[in-house]
C-alpha positions in Angstrom: -82.2 -42.5 -23.6 -81.9 -42.7 -27.4 -78.2 -43.3 -29.4 -77.4 -42.7 -33.0 -76.9 -46.4 -34.6 -74.5 -47.5 -37.6 -74.5 -51.1 -36.4 -77.3 -53.8 -37.4 -80.7 -52.7 -37.4 -81.7 -49.2 -35.9 -84.8 -49.5 -33.2 -87.0 -46.6 -33.2 -87.4 -46.5 -29.6 -83.5 -46.8 -29.3 -82.1 -44.9 -32.3 -82.7 -41.2 -33.5 -83.8 -42.7 -36.6 -84.3 -40.4 -40.2 -87.5 -40.5 -41.1 -88.3 -42.7 -44.5 -92.1 -43.2 -44.9 -92.2 -41.6 -47.9 -89.5 -44.8 -49.1 -91.6 -47.1 -47.2 -94.7 -45.3 -49.0 -92.9 -46.2 -52.3 -92.1 -49.6 -51.4 -95.7 -51.0 -50.3 -96.9 -49.2 -53.3 -94.8 -52.7 -55.4 -95.8 -54.9 -52.5 -99.9 -54.0 -53.1 -98.9 -54.6 -56.4 -97.9 -58.1 -55.8 -94.7 -57.3 -57.5 -91.3 -59.0 -56.3 -88.3 -57.6 -56.2 -84.6 -56.7 -54.8 -83.6 -54.2 -53.0 -80.3 -53.7 -53.9 -77.4 -51.6 -52.2 -74.2 -51.5 -51.2 -73.2 -52.5 -47.7 -74.1 -50.3 -44.6 -76.4 -49.0 -46.4 -79.9 -48.5 -44.5 -81.6 -52.3 -46.0 -82.2 -54.6 -42.8 -83.7 -51.2 -40.9 -85.6 -50.7 -44.5 -86.8 -54.6 -44.2 -87.5 -54.3 -40.4 -89.6 -51.2 -40.8 -91.2 -53.1 -43.4 -92.4 -56.1 -42.2 -93.9 -54.2 -39.2 -95.7 -52.4 -41.3 -97.0 -55.2 -43.6 -97.9 -57.1 -40.5 -100.3 -54.0 -39.3 -102.4 -54.6 -42.7 -102.6 -58.2 -42.2 -99.9 -59.8 -44.1 -98.0 -62.7 -43.1 -94.7 -61.7 -43.4 -92.1 -64.6 -42.9 -88.6 -63.0 -43.0 -85.1 -64.6 -42.8 -81.7 -63.9 -43.6 -79.2 -65.7 -44.9 -76.5 -64.3 -43.3 -76.3 -66.9 -40.2 -76.7 -70.2 -42.5 -73.9 -72.1 -43.0 -72.0 -72.9 -46.4 -73.3 -75.8 -46.8 -76.6 -75.4 -46.5 -76.3 -74.3 -50.4 -74.9 -77.4 -51.3 -77.4 -79.9 -50.2 -81.1 -79.5 -50.8 -82.1 -81.2 -47.9 -80.3 -79.4 -45.4 -81.3 -75.8 -47.0 -84.9 -77.0 -47.2 -85.1 -77.8 -43.1 -83.0 -74.5 -42.8 -86.3 -73.0 -44.9 -89.1 -74.6 -43.2 -87.4 -73.9 -39.9 -87.3 -70.2 -40.6 -91.1 -70.6 -41.9 -91.8 -71.9 -38.2 -90.0 -69.1 -36.2 -91.6 -66.3 -38.0 -95.0 -68.3 -36.7 -94.2 -69.3 -33.4 -93.4 -65.5 -32.6 -96.9 -64.4 -34.2 -98.6 -67.7 -32.5 -100.1 -69.0 -35.8 -100.1 -72.0 -33.9 -102.5 -73.3 -36.4 -100.7 -73.1 -39.6 -97.7 -75.0 -37.3 -99.4 -77.6 -36.9 -99.7 -77.6 -40.6 -96.0 -78.0 -40.8 -96.0 -80.8 -38.2 -98.5 -83.2 -40.0 -96.9 -82.2 -43.2 -94.8 -85.0 -45.0 -90.7 -84.8 -45.0 -89.6 -82.5 -47.5 -86.5 -83.8 -49.6 -85.8 -81.8 -52.7 -86.6 -78.8 -54.6 -90.0 -79.9 -55.8 -91.2 -81.3 -52.4 -90.4 -77.5 -51.3 -92.3 -76.7 -54.4 -95.6 -78.4 -53.1 -95.5 -77.2 -50.0 -95.2 -74.0 -50.5 -98.6 -74.4 -52.7 -100.6 -76.2 -49.4 -99.1 -73.9 -47.1 -100.1 -70.5 -49.1 -103.6 -72.0 -49.2 -104.2 -73.1 -45.6 -102.7 -69.1 -44.3 -105.7 -67.9 -46.2 -103.8 -64.5 -46.1 -101.5 -62.8 -48.2 -98.1 -64.3 -47.2 -94.5 -61.9 -48.0 -91.4 -63.4 -48.1 -88.2 -61.5 -47.1 -84.8 -62.8 -47.4 -82.0 -60.6 -46.1 -78.1 -61.3 -47.1 -78.7 -63.2 -50.2 -75.0 -62.6 -51.5 -74.1 -65.0 -49.8 -76.0 -67.3 -51.6 -76.1 -66.1 -55.0 -72.9 -68.4 -56.3 -74.6 -71.6 -56.5 -76.9 -73.8 -58.4 -78.7 -74.8 -55.6 -80.3 -71.0 -54.9 -80.8 -70.6 -58.7 -82.5 -73.4 -58.5 -84.8 -72.3 -55.2 -85.7 -68.7 -57.7 -86.1 -70.5 -60.6 -89.2 -72.6 -58.8 -90.2 -69.5 -57.3 -90.3 -67.9 -60.4 -92.0 -71.0 -61.8 -94.4 -70.9 -59.3 -95.5 -66.7 -60.3 -96.0 -67.2 -63.5 -98.3 -70.4 -62.8 -100.3 -68.1 -60.0 -100.2 -65.3 -62.5 -102.4 -67.3 -64.7 -104.2 -69.3 -62.0 -102.6 -72.5 -61.8 -100.4 -72.4 -58.5 -100.4 -70.4 -55.2 -97.6 -68.8 -53.8 -96.4 -66.2 -52.2 -98.3 -62.6 -52.8 -94.3 -60.7 -52.6 -91.0 -62.5 -52.5 -88.1 -59.0 -51.2 -84.7 -60.0 -51.7 -81.6 -58.5 -50.2 -78.7 -57.7 -50.6 -75.8 -55.6 -52.5 -76.2 -57.8 -56.1 -79.2 -57.3 -57.9 -80.0 -61.4 -58.7 -81.9 -60.6 -61.5 -78.3 -61.0 -63.0 -76.5 -63.5 -61.3 -72.6 -64.6 -61.9 -72.1 -68.7 -61.7 -69.7 -70.6 -62.2 -71.4 -74.4 -62.4 -68.1 -76.3 -62.7 -64.4 -75.3 -62.2 -63.6 -75.7 -65.7 -65.9 -73.0 -66.8 -66.3 -70.2 -67.8 -68.3 -67.6 -65.4 -72.0 -67.6 -66.8 -74.9 -65.2 -66.7 -78.3 -66.7 -65.6 -81.6 -64.7 -65.4 -83.9 -67.0 -63.0 -85.6 -63.9 -61.3 -86.5 -61.4 -64.3 -90.2 -61.6 -63.3 -88.6 -59.1 -60.7 -89.3 -55.9 -60.9 -86.8 -52.5 -60.9 -85.9 -51.6 -57.6 -86.3 -47.8 -58.0 -86.8 -46.2 -54.7 -83.9 -43.8 -53.6 -82.6 -45.4 -50.4 -79.7 -42.5 -49.6 -81.6 -39.5 -47.3 -82.2 -36.3 -48.9 -81.7 -32.9 -46.5 -85.7 -33.0 -45.3 -85.3 -36.3 -43.8 -82.1 -35.2 -42.7 -83.6 -33.1 -41.0 -86.0 -35.3 -38.9 -83.4 -37.1 -37.5 -81.9 -33.9 -36.6 -85.2 -32.4 -34.8 -85.6 -35.3 -33.1 -82.8 -35.4 -31.5 -83.1 -31.3 -30.5 -86.2 -32.1 -29.2 -85.6 -35.1 -26.9 -81.8 -33.1 -25.8 -83.7 -29.6 -25.5 -80.8 -28.3 -27.8 -80.2 -25.3 -29.9 -79.3 -26.1 -32.9 -80.1 -25.0 -36.6 -81.8 -28.0 -38.4 -81.5 -26.8 -42.0 -78.0 -25.3 -41.6 -77.1 -29.0 -40.1 -78.8 -31.2 -42.4 -77.6 -29.0 -45.8 -73.4 -29.4 -44.2 -74.2 -33.1 -43.4 -75.5 -33.8 -46.8 -72.9 -31.9 -48.5 -70.5 -33.9 -46.9 -71.9 -37.4 -47.0 -74.6 -37.4 -50.2 -77.0 -38.8 -47.7 -75.1 -42.2 -46.9 -77.4 -43.6 -44.7 -74.2 -45.1 -42.2 -72.0 -41.2 -42.9 -75.2 -39.6 -42.1 -76.0 -41.7 -38.6 -71.6 -41.6 -38.1 -71.1 -38.2 -38.2 -74.0 -37.3 -35.8 -72.5 -40.5 -33.6 -69.4 -39.1 -33.5 -70.7 -35.4 -32.8 -73.3 -36.2 -29.6 -70.6 -39.5 -28.3 -66.7 -38.4 -29.0 -66.9 -34.3 -29.7 -69.5 -34.4 -26.7 -71.3 -31.6 -28.3 -75.3 -31.3 -27.5 -76.1 -27.4 -28.8 -74.1 -28.6 -33.0 -73.4 -25.7 -35.5 -71.5 -26.4 -38.9 -68.1 -26.6 -37.8 -68.9 -29.3 -35.2 -69.9 -31.3 -38.6 -66.3 -30.3 -39.8 -64.5 -31.4 -37.0 -66.6 -34.8 -37.0 -65.4 -34.9 -40.7 -62.0 -34.8 -39.4 -62.4 -37.4 -37.1 -64.2 -40.0 -38.9 -61.7 -39.8 -41.7 -58.8 -40.1 -39.0 -60.8 -43.6 -38.5 -60.4 -47.4 -38.9 -63.8 -48.5 -39.6 -64.9 -51.8 -41.8 -67.0 -49.3 -44.9 -63.9 -47.6 -45.3 -61.7 -50.8 -45.1 -64.2 -52.1 -47.5 -63.9 -49.0 -50.0 -60.4 -49.1 -50.5 -60.2 -53.0 -50.6 -62.5 -52.9 -53.4 -60.6 -50.3 -55.4 -57.2 -52.5 -54.6 -58.6 -55.6 -55.6 -60.1 -54.0 -59.3 -57.2 -52.8 -60.9 -59.4 -51.0 -63.8 -61.7 -49.3 -61.2 -58.6 -48.3 -59.3 -57.5 -46.4 -62.6 -61.1 -45.0 -63.5 -61.7 -43.4 -60.6 -57.5 -41.9 -60.4 -59.2 -40.1 -63.3 -62.1 -39.1 -62.1 -60.6 -37.6 -58.5 -56.7 -36.7 -59.0 -56.7 -36.2 -62.9 -60.1 -34.4 -63.1 -62.0 -36.2 -66.3 -65.3 -35.7 -66.7 -66.1 -39.1 -67.7 -69.9 -39.8 -69.4 -72.2 -42.6 -67.1 -73.3 -45.7 -69.1 -74.2 -48.7 -66.4 -73.3 -51.2 -69.7 -69.8 -49.9 -68.4 -68.4 -53.1 -66.2 -66.0 -50.8 -64.0 -69.1 -48.4 -64.0 -71.2 -50.6 -62.8 -68.8 -52.6 -60.3 -68.6 -49.0 -58.5 -72.1 -48.4 -58.2 -72.5 -52.0 -56.9 -70.4 -51.0 -54.6 -71.7 -47.5 -53.7 -68.4 -46.3 -54.4 -69.6 -44.0 -57.7 -72.5 -42.7 -58.8 -75.1 -40.6 -61.7 -74.9 -37.5 -61.8 -76.6 -35.6 -64.3 -75.2 -38.1 -66.7 -71.6 -37.9 -65.3 -69.7 -40.2 -63.3 -68.8 -38.9 -60.2 -67.2 -40.6 -56.6 -70.3 -40.8 -54.5 -69.6 -38.6 -51.1 -66.6 -36.0 -50.3 -65.9 -38.3 -47.3 -65.0 -40.6 -50.4 -63.3 -38.8 -51.9 -61.4 -37.3 -49.4 -60.6 -41.0 -47.6 -59.3 -42.3 -51.2 -56.9 -39.2 -51.7 -55.5 -39.6 -48.2 -55.2 -43.5 -49.4 -53.7 -42.4 -52.9 -51.2 -39.5 -51.5 -50.5 -41.7 -48.7 -49.3 -44.9 -51.3 -47.2 -42.4 -53.1 -45.6 -40.5 -49.9 -44.2 -44.2 -48.9 -42.3 -44.0 -52.5 -40.8 -40.7 -52.2 -38.3 -38.8 -49.6 -39.4 -35.5 -48.2 -38.0 -35.4 -45.2 -35.3 -33.3 -46.1 -37.9 -30.5 -47.6 -41.0 -31.2 -45.1 -39.9 -31.0 -41.9 -43.3 -29.6 -40.1 -41.5 -26.9 -37.6 -39.9 -25.6 -40.4 -43.4 -23.6 -41.1 -44.7 -23.2 -38.0 -44.9 -19.5 -36.9 -44.3 -17.9 -33.3 -47.8 -17.3 -33.0 -48.5 -21.2 -34.2 -49.8 -20.2 -37.7 -48.6 -21.8 -40.9 -46.4 -19.7 -42.9 -48.3 -21.2 -46.5 -45.6 -19.3 -48.5 -42.6 -21.0 -47.0 -44.8 -24.1 -47.3 -45.2 -23.2 -51.4 -41.8 -22.6 -52.1 -40.0 -25.0 -50.2 -42.5 -28.1 -52.4 -41.4 -25.8 -55.1 -37.8 -26.3 -54.3 -38.1 -29.8 -53.9 -39.8 -30.5 -57.4 -36.8 -28.4 -58.6 -34.2 -30.5 -57.3 -35.9 -33.8 -57.5 -37.6 -33.8 -60.7 -35.3 -33.6 -64.0 -36.8 -33.3 -67.4 -37.1 -37.1 -67.6 -39.3 -37.3 -64.4 -41.9 -35.0 -66.8 -44.1 -37.6 -67.9 -44.5 -38.6 -63.7 -44.9 -35.6 -62.8 -47.4 -34.4 -64.9 -49.5 -37.9 -63.9 -48.4 -37.5 -60.6 -48.0 -34.3 -59.7 -51.5 -32.7 -57.7 -50.5 -36.3 -55.3 -47.1 -35.4 -54.8 -48.2 -32.0 -53.4 -50.9 -33.8 -51.2 -48.0 -36.5 -49.7 -45.7 -33.3 -49.3 -48.6 -31.1 -47.3 -50.3 -34.2 -45.0 -47.0 -34.6 -42.6 -47.0 -30.8 -42.2 -50.5 -29.9 -41.5 -51.1 -33.7 -39.3 -52.6 -33.2 -36.6 -53.3 -29.8 -36.1 -54.5 -29.6 -39.1 -57.4 -30.6 -42.0 -57.4 -30.9 -46.0 -60.6 -31.6 -48.0 -60.4 -31.3 -51.9 -62.5 -30.1 -54.4 -62.6 -31.5 -58.0 -63.2 -28.4 -60.0 -64.2 -29.9 -63.6 -63.5 -27.0 -66.0 -61.2 -26.6 -69.1 -58.2 -26.8 -66.7 -59.7 -29.6 -64.5 -58.3 -27.8 -61.8 -58.1 -29.0 -58.0 -58.7 -26.6 -54.9 -57.7 -27.9 -51.5 -58.9 -26.2 -48.2 -56.7 -26.3 -45.9 -58.4 -25.5 -41.9 -54.7 -25.2 -39.4 -56.4 -24.4 -36.4 -58.4 -22.0 -36.6 -57.1 -20.3 -40.0 -58.2 -21.6 -43.5 -56.0 -21.7 -46.3 -57.0 -22.3 -50.0 -55.0 -24.2 -53.0 -55.3 -24.3 -56.5 -53.0 -27.0 -58.0 -53.8 -26.8 -61.9 -51.3 -27.6 -64.8 -50.5 -24.4 -67.2 -51.8 -23.8 -70.0 -51.0 -20.4 -71.1 -51.9 -16.7 -70.0 -55.8 -16.6 -70.9 -56.4 -19.5 -69.1 -53.9 -18.3 -66.3 -56.6 -15.2 -66.2 -59.4 -17.0 -65.8 -58.1 -19.7 -63.0 -57.1 -15.9 -61.2 -60.5 -15.3 -61.4 -61.8 -18.3 -60.6 -59.7 -18.6 -57.6 -60.9 -14.9 -56.7 -64.4 -15.9 -57.0 -63.8 -19.2 -54.9 -61.9 -16.8 -51.8 -65.2 -15.0 -51.8 -67.7 -18.1 -51.2 -64.9 -19.1 -47.9 -64.6 -15.7 -46.7 -61.1 -15.8 -47.6 -59.0 -12.5 -47.8 -55.8 -14.7 -49.8 -55.2 -17.6 -51.7 -52.5 -19.8 -53.1 -51.9 -21.2 -56.6 -49.5 -24.2 -57.8 -49.2 -24.3 -61.5 -48.0 -27.3 -62.6 -45.5 -26.1 -65.8 -44.4 -28.6 -68.4 -42.6 -26.9 -70.8 -38.9 -27.5 -71.3 -38.0 -23.7 -70.7 -40.3 -23.2 -67.8 -39.1 -20.7 -64.9 -39.5 -21.8 -61.2 -40.8 -18.8 -59.8 -43.1 -16.7 -57.5 -45.5 -14.1 -57.8 -47.9 -12.0 -55.7 -51.0 -11.4 -57.8 -53.7 -8.5 -56.7 -57.2 -10.1 -58.1 -59.9 -7.7 -56.6 -59.6 -7.1 -53.6 -57.9 -10.7 -52.9 -54.3 -11.8 -52.7 -53.1 -14.7 -54.1 -49.6 -15.9 -54.1 -48.8 -18.3 -56.6 -45.6 -20.9 -57.3 -44.8 -22.7 -60.9 -42.6 -25.8 -61.0 
């Protein structure tokens, strides 16, 4: 029986997979034109699977595919020419053995010994002539070698051969396809320990790879249809695909991971939207290499950390510009994306994980235990007494933050609330954030606790006019969520502010509001 796969290459006979025929067609068009290119996308973004499926497709069209990965090669392989060339030729032979190319194997056996890049240059020329068919070189995991001179020499040799072949003065690969996180058209290389890093461009012959590797709703649907047919399940594929896309923005790993959780951990066969939401909750509470990489990349770069904080906590709307190295770095690691010219966190699951990470770091620095002890907020029927939660939060701010803390509270207020609420709902509840970019830069939090939903809007007080507008927006949001009561927390930084509570009728909705 097939399974959902989130590790390594996906095999059609073994795994439920998204139908990426349209993506492969676009890549095949690049190959037919003889282009060289790099599939540069974040880790766990389907590059290896795409290369596997592409190689199979090319072989059926009578291309000779030489497919290898730099992942398994030792570091020494990229510092010693002779070792690198030996390993490269060995990988070529492995491909030929698997395809039964005895004539080409004999050609390699009879060839003179190779000791440097220049020897490899002439070997490739003779090999291509002997092959008598179009040869495609595919190299996965090129990032491992991208910071050393030998790799640049190798690319430079391929570049020269490509240009000469175009002039009819040499023979070379019909295509060279590299796969990795970085676009090797622009490499940073430190040639000597006392030199600054320099940009090198030995690969400017490569065309821009524009194929969208994330999955759209139709592609996600193809995977779910396969599952539905195989398991004879009852499920609305379109609605489920839209819900999965809503949380993942089509990130390949996250799409497959949610499906895997529903199938194997929740043990559901007939899926509905609530199963997707439960899978999101399970995913956000687990450790995995994808999330570890996400947080590590934010922790390791102060400027990226600050940019992401501005976007998801302060609600800043920043213009997308790929020339900005911080935005470029965030996009390189799959954290940020360009959404209609605005910089956004790539998907809602990443947003939520980052919120949890930021609020947890703040929680460890604040002493809230006298205020947010969970049992104090649970009603006799097990429901959450959310008005009591807000009143206690108001008391916490009033008693713990004086006027001298205004600047800290203005920067951290919303995170403080998230840190305050977390221990109360932990275990039985789930909170999801939705940044609303508006004049108020409000933050909506949808909290599910048992089977009830609590919607809280956090915003900075900017006067009665914006307050009324915010109430209207919250009322509309309650409508979309089919909830009758909402909650509003206004952070008021005026010196003469009043800590107050108020119940407000907004149309047919009731809103409980506090000011802190």
